[in-house]
C-alpha positions in Angstrom: 49.9 35.7 59.3 51.7 38.5 61.0 51.1 39.9 64.5 49.6 43.1 63.0 46.5 41.0 62.0 45.8 40.0 65.6 44.9 41.7 68.8 47.8 40.9 71.2 47.6 39.3 74.6 45.3 36.3 74.2 44.6 34.3 77.4 44.1 30.6 76.6 41.7 28.8 79.0 41.2 25.1 78.9 40.4 22.0 80.9 42.8 19.1 81.6 41.1 16.9 78.9 42.1 19.5 76.3 45.7 20.0 77.3 47.1 18.4 74.1 44.7 20.4 71.9 45.4 23.6 73.8 49.2 23.0 73.5 48.8 22.6 69.7 46.6 25.7 69.4 49.1 27.7 71.5 52.0 26.6 69.2 50.0 27.6 66.0 49.0 31.0 67.4 52.5 31.8 68.6 53.9 30.7 65.2 51.5 33.2 63.6 52.8 36.0 65.8 50.0 36.1 68.4 51.0 37.0 72.0 49.3 34.1 74.0 49.3 33.5 77.7 49.5 29.8 78.2 50.0 28.4 81.7 52.6 25.8 80.7 54.7 28.5 79.3 54.1 31.3 81.8 53.7 29.7 85.2 57.0 29.0 87.0 57.7 27.2 90.3 57.2 29.4 93.3 54.7 31.8 91.6 51.3 32.1 93.1 49.0 30.7 90.4 45.9 32.7 91.4 47.8 36.0 91.3 49.4 35.1 88.0 46.1 34.3 86.5 44.5 37.5 87.6 47.4 39.5 86.3 47.4 37.6 83.0 43.6 38.3 82.6 44.1 42.0 83.4 46.8 42.3 80.7 44.9 40.3 78.1 42.7 41.8 75.4 40.8 38.6 74.8 40.3 35.1 76.1 39.9 31.9 74.1 37.7 29.8 76.4 38.1 26.2 75.2 35.2 23.8 75.9 35.5 20.1 75.2 33.1 17.1 75.4 33.6 16.9 79.2 32.4 20.5 79.7 34.2 23.1 81.7 37.2 22.2 83.9 37.6 23.0 87.6 39.9 26.0 87.1 37.8 27.3 84.2 34.9 27.6 86.6 37.0 29.8 88.8 38.1 31.9 85.7 34.5 32.5 84.5 33.7 35.0 87.3 36.9 36.9 86.7 36.5 37.2 82.9 32.8 38.3 83.3 33.9 41.0 85.8 36.6 42.1 83.4 34.1 42.3 80.6 31.9 44.6 82.7 34.8 46.8 83.5 36.3 46.9 80.0 33.9 46.8 77.1 36.8 46.1 74.7 37.7 42.8 76.4 36.7 40.1 74.0 35.3 36.8 75.4 35.5 34.0 72.7 34.1 30.6 73.6 35.6 27.8 71.5 33.6 24.7 71.0 36.1 21.9 70.4 35.5 18.7 68.4 33.1 16.2 70.0 31.7 18.9 72.3 28.1 20.0 72.5 26.4 23.4 72.8 25.1 22.3 76.2 28.8 22.0 77.4 29.1 25.8 77.1 28.4 27.6 80.4 25.1 29.6 80.3 26.9 32.7 81.3 29.1 32.5 78.1 26.3 31.6 75.6 25.6 35.3 74.8 29.1 35.5 73.2 29.8 34.5 69.6 31.5 31.2 69.8 34.1 29.7 67.4 32.6 26.4 66.4 35.3 23.8 65.8 33.0 20.8 66.3 33.1 19.8 62.6 36.7 21.0 62.1 38.9 17.9 62.5 41.7 19.3 60.4 44.2 21.6 62.2 44.4 24.0 59.3 40.6 24.6 59.3 40.7 25.1 63.1 43.4 27.7 62.8 41.7 29.5 60.0 38.6 29.9 62.1 40.6 31.1 65.0 42.5 33.5 62.8 39.4 35.0 61.3 37.9 35.6 64.7 41.0 37.2 66.2 41.7 39.5 63.2 41.8 43.2 64.1 41.0 46.3 62.1 44.3 47.9 61.4 42.7 51.4 61.4 41.1 51.1 64.9 43.0 48.3 66.6 39.7 46.6 67.5 38.5 43.2 66.6 36.7 43.2 63.2 33.0 42.8 63.3 31.0 39.6 62.6 30.4 40.4 59.0 34.1 40.8 58.3 34.8 37.5 60.1 32.2 35.9 57.9 33.8 37.4 54.8 37.2 36.0 55.7 35.8 32.6 56.3 34.0 32.6 53.0 37.2 33.6 51.2 38.9 30.6 52.8 36.1 28.3 51.6 34.7 27.6 55.1 31.0 28.3 54.4 29.6 26.5 57.5 31.8 28.6 59.8 30.8 31.8 58.0 27.1 31.3 58.4 26.7 32.0 62.2 28.8 35.2 61.9 26.6 36.5 59.1 23.5 35.6 61.0 24.8 37.4 64.1 25.7 40.5 61.9 22.2 40.4 60.4 20.5 40.5 63.8 22.7 43.5 64.8 21.9 45.4 61.6 18.2 44.6 61.8 18.1 45.8 65.4 19.8 49.1 64.4 18.2 49.8 61.0 15.1 47.5 60.7 14.2 44.7 58.3 13.8 46.9 55.2 17.2 48.6 55.1 19.8 48.1 52.3 22.3 46.9 54.9 19.9 44.2 55.8 19.5 43.3 52.1 23.3 43.1 51.8 23.7 40.6 54.7 20.7 38.6 53.5 22.5 38.3 50.1 25.6 37.0 51.8 23.6 34.5 53.9 21.9 33.4 50.8 25.2 32.7 49.1 26.4 30.6 52.0 23.1 28.6 52.0 23.4 28.1 48.3 27.0 26.9 48.6 25.9 24.5 51.4 23.2 23.1 49.2 20.3 24.6 51.1 18.3 25.9 48.1 15.0 26.8 49.9 16.9 28.9 52.5 19.0 30.5 49.7 15.8 31.3 47.7 14.2 32.9 50.8 17.2 35.1 51.6 17.8 36.2 48.0 14.1 37.0 47.5 14.0 39.2 50.6 17.1 41.0 49.5 15.6 41.6 46.1 12.4 43.0 47.6 14.3 45.4 49.9 16.6 46.6 47.1 13.8 47.2 44.7 12.0 49.2 47.3 15.1 51.2 48.2 16.7 51.8 44.8 14.1 51.1 42.2 14.0 48.3 39.7 17.0 49.4 37.5 19.8 49.4 40.1 23.1 47.5 40.3 22.0 45.8 43.5 18.8 44.6 42.0 20.8 43.1 39.1 23.0 41.3 41.6 19.9 40.0 43.5 18.4 38.6 40.2 21.7 37.0 39.4 21.7 35.2 42.8 18.2 34.0 42.4 19.1 32.7 38.9 21.7 30.5 40.5 19.0 28.9 42.7 16.8 28.3 39.8 19.7 26.8 37.9 20.4 24.4 40.7 16.8 23.4 40.7 16.8 22.8 37.0 14.4 25.6 36.2 16.6 27.0 33.4 13.8 29.0 31.7 13.2 31.0 34.9 17.0 31.4 35.4 17.4 32.7 31.9 14.6 35.3 32.4 16.2 36.5 35.6 19.7 36.7 34.0 18.4 38.5 30.9 16.8 41.1 33.1 20.0 41.4 35.1 22.0 41.9 31.9 19.6 44.5 30.7 20.0 46.5 33.9 23.8 46.2 33.9 24.0 47.2 30.2 22.2 50.4 31.0 24.7 51.2 33.8 28.1 50.1 32.4 30.3 50.2 29.3 30.0 47.3 26.9 33.6 46.1 27.7 33.3 46.3 31.5 33.8 43.5 34.1 30.1 43.8 35.1 29.1 43.0 31.5 31.6 40.1 31.3 30.1 38.6 34.5 26.6 38.9 33.3 27.5 37.4 29.9 29.3 34.5 31.7 26.3 33.8 33.9 23.8 33.8 31.0 26.1 31.6 29.0 26.0 29.0 31.7 22.2 28.8 31.7 22.0 28.8 27.9 24.5 25.9 27.9 22.3 23.9 30.3 19.4 24.5 27.9 21.4 22.9 25.1 22.2 26.0 23.0 25.9 25.5 22.7 26.6 28.0 19.9 25.0 30.9 21.8 26.6 29.8 25.0 30.1 29.7 23.4 29.6 33.2 22.1 28.7 34.5 25.5 31.7 32.8 27.1 34.1 34.0 24.5 33.0 37.6 24.9 33.2 37.2 28.7 36.8 35.8 28.4 37.9 38.5 26.0 36.7 41.3 28.2 38.0 39.8 31.5 41.4 39.0 30.1 41.8 42.5 28.6 41.1 44.1 32.0 42.6 41.7 34.6 45.3 39.9 32.7 45.8 36.2 32.0 46.5 35.0 35.5 43.4 36.3 37.4 41.0 33.8 39.0 38.1 35.3 37.0 39.9 34.4 33.9 40.2 30.9 35.1 36.4 30.8 35.6 35.9 32.0 32.0 38.4 29.4 30.7 36.6 26.7 32.6 33.2 27.6 31.3 34.4 27.8 27.7 36.0 24.4 28.2 32.7 23.1 29.3 31.1 24.1 26.0 34.0 22.4 24.1 33.3 19.3 26.2 29.6 19.3 25.4 30.4 19.8 21.7 32.7 16.8 21.6 36.0 18.7 21.3 37.7 17.0 24.3 41.2 18.0 23.3 40.3 21.6 23.4 38.3 21.1 26.6 41.3 19.5 28.3 43.6 22.4 27.3 41.2 25.0 28.7 40.5 23.0 31.9 44.2 22.6 32.5 44.9 26.3 32.1 42.0 27.1 34.5 43.3 24.6 37.1 46.8 26.0 36.9 45.6 29.6 37.6 43.2 28.5 40.3 45.9 26.6 42.2 48.3 29.4 42.0 45.7 31.8 43.5 44.0 29.6 46.1 46.3 26.8 46.9 45.6 23.1 46.5 42.6 22.6 48.9 40.1 25.3 47.9 36.5 24.4 46.6 37.3 26.2 43.3 40.3 23.9 42.9 38.0 21.0 43.5 35.7 22.2 40.7 38.6 22.5 38.3 39.8 19.0 39.1 36.3 17.6 38.7 35.9 19.1 35.3 39.3 18.0 34.1 38.6 14.5 35.4 35.4 14.4 33.3 37.3 15.2 30.1 40.1 12.7 30.9 37.4 10.0 31.3 36.0 10.9 27.9 39.5 10.7 26.4 40.0 7.2 27.9 42.4 8.2 30.6 40.5 6.4 33.4 43.4 6.5 35.9 43.9 10.2 35.5 40.2 10.8 35.6 39.8 8.8 38.8 42.7 10.6 40.4 41.2 14.1 39.6 37.7 13.1 40.8 39.0 11.6 44.1 41.0 14.7 44.8 38.0 16.9 44.0 35.7 14.8 46.2 38.1 14.9 49.1 38.4 18.7 49.0 34.6 19.2 48.6 33.7 17.0 51.5 36.2 18.8 53.6 35.1 22.3 52.7 31.4 22.0 51.8 30.3 19.1 53.9 29.2 15.6 52.8 25.7 16.6 51.6 26.4 19.4 49.1 25.1 19.0 45.5 28.7 19.5 44.2 29.7 16.5 46.3 26.9 14.5 44.7 28.1 15.5 41.2 31.6 14.2 42.0 30.2 11.0 43.4 28.1 10.5 40.3 31.0 10.9 38.0 33.3 8.8 40.1 30.7 6.1 40.1 30.7 6.2 36.3 34.5 5.6 36.3 34.1 2.7 38.6 31.5 1.2 36.4 33.7 1.4 33.3 36.5 -0.2 35.2 34.1 -3.1 36.2 33.8 -2.3 39.9 30.0 -2.5 40.0 29.7 -2.8 43.7 31.6 0.5 44.3 29.8 2.1 41.5 26.4 1.2 43.0 27.4 2.5 46.4 28.6 5.8 45.0 25.4 6.3 42.9 23.3 5.6 45.9 25.2 8.2 48.0 24.9 10.8 45.2 21.2 10.1 44.8 20.5 10.6 48.5 22.2 14.0 48.4 20.4 15.1 45.2 17.0 14.1 46.6 17.7 15.9 49.8 19.0 19.1 48.3 17.5 19.4 44.8 14.3 17.3 45.1 13.2 14.2 43.3 12.3 15.9 40.0 15.6 17.7 39.4 17.4 16.6 36.2 20.5 15.6 38.3 18.3 13.5 40.6 16.6 11.8 37.6 19.9 11.2 35.8 21.5 9.6 38.9 18.5 7.5 39.6 18.7 6.2 36.0 22.4 5.5 36.3 21.9 3.6 39.5 19.1 1.5 38.0 21.3 0.7 35.0 24.1 -0.6 37.1 21.7 -2.6 39.3 20.3 -4.3 36.2 23.8 -5.4 35.1 24.5 -6.9 38.6 21.3 -8.8 38.5 
């Protein structure tokens, strides 16, 4: 990060219990080019601390107000009045409460609860903490002001931090609804983004509700043959697919493709995306030949437009590899999965949810090829990334647990296999329901292992 991405002069407020955490945060921000006022660095012997604090606040554009499990510190209580008075005098002054790990919302002073907080309670990893801080402190290079809540949410989503993005999108939605009402296209746009977060977090009912509302708004605003309507149908199809309702998903995607085909050239990225999504559902329905045709067309179009090292190309390669895997051609599947993994790691780094997906898929193929050690390594790496980025109750986490359990069973570790299957089953029942194919399959796998143990 460079200092051009941040608004300068950040005042760092903290209690004595958070001194070590504040010191680490200060070092990270300074390293990233942020101008931070930190008392350990700025206060010198003989200087009146009260005058220094007032001057520092007057010169600052924002304050990071850290709140730990012990609540607000003595000096912070004195600072609250000053920062609130400053906010009244200067509307551009940005008050940013920061909920630190192990704190509670009740620890936040009532006077500061109206401000959008950075929630680090579930962010034990320093890199995740910094990413959330960076997203919230980013400024608009055109105006010099802090970016709005929607843009912060966008940046957090791009980093794979869905749980952190959600409150920013929700705050942005409340602002848009207050300004434009609940039937405006801008409202639909934000509902679509919230729906994607909810889907990525495994909250299918919430995702369905947001996507359905977005679809109703866009159909009323643009008519039934608009690009936005096609996107809404595609989002809803993902929910249906997660629930195992592949017939309904296919109908939605075919309608989406029909709309897109009427608006774009045959060899456009929009068509490639629609073909790719339809191929995924057809594959789940067992029609591998048709699915392969869809995926190959999508790969050809995407590669011709974006080149061979684009992340969308990696997605197409991975999907086509899945068809080879289901068809029994594991050698070809491994080749395509490895190509997809290489591109994805080059683009996103080693700890992104998309990397986890590629590792998981490669691990599955390696298992089928008899490379249990390689398969277990891939699946364990994937599981670690997914739990860190998506949380421990996401359907993708359950899928990794289920496949890792299968490896443990083959290796003879029935106790660990049982534990992993139970963990996966709990997640599937919670997120997808007891009648979903994933849930039924995992329940069957668990029963099979338990019979062997008995």
